[in-house]
C-alpha positions in Angstrom: -55.0 -96.8 26.1 -52.1 -95.2 24.8 -53.5 -91.9 26.0 -54.1 -93.4 29.3 -50.6 -94.7 29.5 -49.2 -91.4 28.5 -51.2 -89.7 31.2 -50.0 -92.2 33.8 -46.4 -91.7 32.8 -46.9 -88.0 33.1 -48.4 -88.4 36.5 -45.6 -90.7 37.6 -43.0 -88.3 36.3 -44.8 -85.5 38.0 -44.7 -87.3 41.3 -41.0 -88.2 41.0 -39.7 -85.1 39.2 -42.4 -82.5 39.8 -40.7 -80.4 42.4 -37.5 -80.5 40.5 -39.1 -79.5 37.3 -40.9 -76.6 39.0 -37.6 -75.5 40.5 -35.9 -75.7 37.1 -38.8 -73.9 35.4 -38.6 -71.2 38.0 -34.8 -70.9 37.5 -35.3 -70.8 33.7 -37.9 -68.0 34.2 -35.5 -66.2 36.5 -32.7 -66.6 33.9 -35.0 -65.6 31.1 -36.1 -62.5 33.1 -32.5 -61.7 34.0 -31.5 -62.0 30.3 -34.4 -59.7 29.3 -33.4 -57.2 32.0 -29.7 -57.4 30.8 -30.9 -57.1 27.2 -33.0 -54.0 28.1 -30.1 -52.5 30.1 -27.7 -53.1 27.2 -30.2 -51.5 24.8 -30.7 -48.5 27.1 -26.9 -48.1 27.6 -26.4 -48.5 23.8 -29.1 -45.9 23.1 -27.6 -43.5 25.7 -24.1 -44.0 24.2 -25.4 -43.5 20.7 -27.2 -40.3 21.9 -24.0 -39.1 23.6 -21.9 -39.8 20.5 -24.5 -38.1 18.3 -24.7 -35.0 20.6 -20.9 -34.9 20.8 -20.6 -35.2 17.0 -23.2 -32.5 16.6 -21.3 -30.2 19.0 -18.0 -31.0 17.3 -19.6 -30.2 13.9 -21.0 -26.9 15.3 -17.6 -26.0 16.6 -16.0 -26.9 13.3 -18.6 -25.0 11.4 -17.9 -21.9 13.6 -14.2 -22.3 13.1 -14.7 -22.6 9.4 -16.9 -19.6 9.4 -14.4 -17.7 11.5 -11.6 -18.7 9.2 -13.6 -17.7 6.2 -14.4 -14.4 7.7 -10.8 -13.9 8.7 -9.6 -14.8 5.2 -12.1 -12.5 3.6 -11.0 -9.7 5.9 -7.3 -10.3 5.1 -8.2 -10.5 1.4 -9.9 -7.2 1.6 -7.0 -5.7 3.6 -4.5 -7.0 1.0 -6.6 -5.7 -1.8 -6.8 -2.3 -0.1 -3.0 -2.3 0.5 -2.4 -3.1 -3.2 -4.8 -0.4 -4.3 -3.1 2.1 -1.9 0.4 1.0 -3.1 -0.8 1.4 -6.7 -2.3 4.8 -6.1 0.9 5.9 -4.3 3.1 4.6 -7.1 0.9 6.4 -9.7 1.1 9.6 -7.7 4.8 9.4 -7.4 5.1 8.6 -11.1 3.0 11.6 -12.0 5.1 13.8 -9.7 8.3 12.6 -11.3 6.8 13.1 -14.7 5.8 16.6 -13.8 9.2 17.3 -12.4 10.9 15.8 -15.4 8.6 17.9 -17.7 9.4 21.0 -15.7 13.2 20.4 -15.9 12.9 19.6 -19.6 11.0 22.8 -20.2 13.6 24.8 -18.2 16.4 23.1 -20.0 14.8 23.9 -23.4 14.3 27.5 -22.3 18.0 27.7 -21.2 19.1 26.2 -24.5 16.9 28.7 -26.3 18.4 31.5 -24.3 21.9 30.3 -24.9 21.1 29.9 -28.6 19.8 33.5 -28.7 23.0 34.7 -26.9 25.2 32.8 -29.2 23.2 34.0 -32.2 23.5 37.6 -30.9 27.2 37.2 -30.2 27.7 35.7 -33.7 25.7 38.5 -35.2 27.7 41.0 -33.3 31.0 39.4 -34.5 29.7 39.3 -38.1 28.9 43.0 -37.8 32.3 43.8 -36.4 34.0 41.7 -39.1 31.9 43.4 -41.7 32.9 46.8 -40.3 36.5 45.9 -40.1 36.4 44.5 -43.7 34.5 47.6 -44.8 37.1 49.8 -43.2 39.8 47.8 -44.8 38.1 47.9 -48.1 37.5 51.7 -47.9 41.2 52.1 -46.9 42.1 50.0 -49.9 40.1 52.1 -52.1 41.7 55.3 -50.8 45.2 54.0 -51.2 46.9 50.9 -52.3 47.8 48.6 -49.4 50.8 46.6 -49.1 50.7 42.9 -48.5 51.8 43.5 -45.0 49.0 46.0 -44.2 46.5 43.6 -45.7 47.8 40.7 -43.5 47.6 43.0 -40.4 43.9 43.8 -41.2 43.0 40.2 -41.7 45.0 39.2 -38.6 43.1 41.8 -36.6 39.8 40.5 -37.9 40.8 36.9 -37.0 41.9 37.9 -33.5 38.6 39.8 -33.0 36.7 36.7 -33.9 38.8 34.7 -31.4 38.3 37.5 -28.8 42.0 38.3 -28.6 44.0 41.4 -29.4 47.2 41.8 -31.3 49.3 42.8 -28.2 48.7 39.5 -26.5 49.9 37.7 -29.6 52.9 39.9 -29.9 53.8 39.3 -26.3 53.6 35.5 -26.8 55.9 35.7 -29.8 58.5 37.7 -27.9 58.7 35.3 -25.0 61.8 33.1 -25.0 61.2 29.5 -25.8 61.4 27.1 -22.9 63.5 24.0 -23.4 
């Protein structure tokens, strides 16, 4: 009986609340369908947004990679240009140093030659002066041997030799001695 009573209660309830329960069930189904539709719409919007973000991220990454590649290429070009400039500057500096060294060597060689020429001239002049002095001394000695010289004559001979060495003559010295003293 208890099953019977339960059936009866269900039937009574169906009679009293049947139409309302069906209306509520329909509304629950509509709400459930609407929730499922909203859920589906949200999922599709979320997936679209995710795809858009992913595509935008990929495009941004591609752009960044291109920029990085361009920067890398530019830096490599600049590095090569700087290296070339340094090499050119170094070559130019070495060329200038070689030219200056050659110029210095040439000037040094010319100076040495000039010094050598001057040395030869001085040596020749010295030799000539020695020969003149020897000749004067020989003449003086031969004159001494022929006759006896006074101290005064000997002094004149030696004075003449000294003046010849200096490149002066006796008349210029005598004219200097005869000039009045300036006070």
